[in-house]
N, C-alpha and C positions, 0 to 999 in steps of 0.2 A: 609270735602268738601261738599258743598251744592248739593242737588240733581238737576240734569239737567245741571250742568256746566261741560264742557269738560275739561279733563286734557290736558294741553298743554305740548309739548315737550320742555325741557329746551334749551335755545340757548346761544351762546356766551361762557363765562367762565364757566357757570353752566353746559353747554353741555360737554365742554372739561373735566371738573372734573368728571362728571358722567360717561363718556366713559372710562376715565383712571381707575376709581374705578372698573368698570365692567371688564375691561381687566385684572386688577390685580387679581380679583377673579377667572377668568377662565384660567389664565396662569398655565401651567403644572409645578408642583414642580420638582426640580431635585432629584436625589437620596439622601437619608439621609447620612450625613457625620458622621462617627464615629471617635473617637479619640484614636487609638491604634498606635501611631506614631512609637514607637520603633519596634513593631512587623511588621508593614507595611514596614518599612525600611529593616528589616531583610529578609522578603519575597521578596521584590523588588530586593535586591542585590543577593539573592540566585537564584532567577529565571533568572536574567541576567547572572550570573555565569554559570548556568546550560545550557542556550542557547549557550553561548560562548564555554563551554566544549563540547557540542554535535557537534558544527561546527568544533572545533579543532580535536575531535576524528574522525570524518568522513574524514578529510584531512589526518591525520597520518595513519588511517586504509587503505585508498586508496593507499597511498605511500608504505606501507608495502606489500599490496597485489600485487602491480605492480612489486615488487621485487621477491616475493615468487612464483607467477603464472608461470613465465618461468622455475623456478626450478622444479615445479610440472610436467610440460610438458617434461622437459629434463630427469627427472628420469624415466618417463613412456617410453620415446623413448629408454632409455638404459636398458629396461626390469627390472627396479628397482622401479616399481610403488608403490606409497605410497599415502594414502589419507591425512595423517597427518604429519606435519613438526614441529619440535621444533625450535624456533627462540630465541636464548639466547640474553639477553640484555647486555649492557655494565655496567649499574649500578643496574639492576634489574634481576630477574630470567628470564624475557622475556615473550614470549607468545607462545601458541600452535595454529597453523593454520590448520584447518581441512576442506578439500574439501568434498562436499556432492555428493552422487549419486542421485542428484535431478536436473532436467533440466526444463526449461520453455517448454511448448508445442509449437509445430511448426504449424503455420496456415496451413489448409488443402490445400490451393492453392500452397504450396511449396512441396506437396507430389510427384507430377510428376517429379520435379527436382531431389528429393532424389532418386526416383525409377530409373530414367535415369542414374544418377551418380553411384548408388550402384548395380543396376541389381538384381541378385538373393540374394545378401547380405542384401538387404533392410530389410527383415523380421528378420535378426539377430540383427539389430540395433533399428528398429522402429516397431510400430504397430498403427493401427487406433483406436482412442479413441473417444467415444461419450460422450458428456456432455448433460444431459437432465435436463432442468429447468422447473419448474412449472410456466406457464405464468399467471395463475389465482389461487391464494392461498386462495380463499374464502371458508367458511364452506360448501357452496353448492357444490363446486368443489370436496372437500374432500369426501363428502357423495356420490357423483356420482362415484368417483374412488373406494371407498370402496364397493359400491354396485355392480358395473359392469364396467369392463374395456374392452370395445370393440374398434375396430380400429377407428371408427368414433369419439368416445369420446377421445381416445388417441390423435388423431391429433388435436382435438379441444382444449385440455387442456395443451398439452406439445409442447415445441419447442425443436428441437434437434440441438445441435451444434457439429460439427465434427472437430477434429484436429489430429495431428500426435504426438504420445508420444514416449519417449525413453524407451527401455527395461532396465531391471535391469542390473546393473554392467556397465552402460554406462560411468561412470566416468573413468573406465579403458579402455573400448572399444573405446571411442572417439578418442584415439590416432591412431587408425587404419584407421580413415576417412581422406579423402583428405582435404586440406586446404579450398577448396571451399565449401565442405559439412559442415565442422566445423563452417563456418561462419553462417550457418543456425541454428545451435544448440547452445543454450545458457545455460550454467550451472549456477545454483544458486550460490550466493556469499558464499564463505567459512565462517566458524565461527571462532571466536577468543576466546581463553581462557587464563587467566593469568596462568603462570607456577608457581609451588610451588618450593621453595628452596630445 
């Protein structure tokens, strides 16, 4: 190109081809495609079967627990409390259903209702529990806490959550509560184990 001549921008078909060429260069490439077809198919079908099996298991587990839970309560009301029940299968050894002495905490705003309904028995069933979480977990915070923990620093670095928790052996004691109070208390889901022949 001679000195002093300006380079002109292509027009018409030249411009169109130049634009297309630059766009092709800048387009993002897709993910590389590998050729392991048989293995990919096996993983695909296994993953699909696993998802279907999980959904099926949740349904049949819920159905079984809906049958066993009233028995759990009925045994307790007859003074035949048991945490574990053997459920024999028709074609299999069946399963073992075990209820846990573990309950979800009750929000603190329900505490007055519980105290009103239970009176002096409140402390037999429940206690107030504090959950303290570090609001700032930086190294600087840890150094301050390690060096000195005064009231001002404590309030600055910690937030305190309060709730109501059940006392030990509540899995048995819950049957002494009124139906209204029992609605406030949620027991964790029982566990299932396969029975051996």
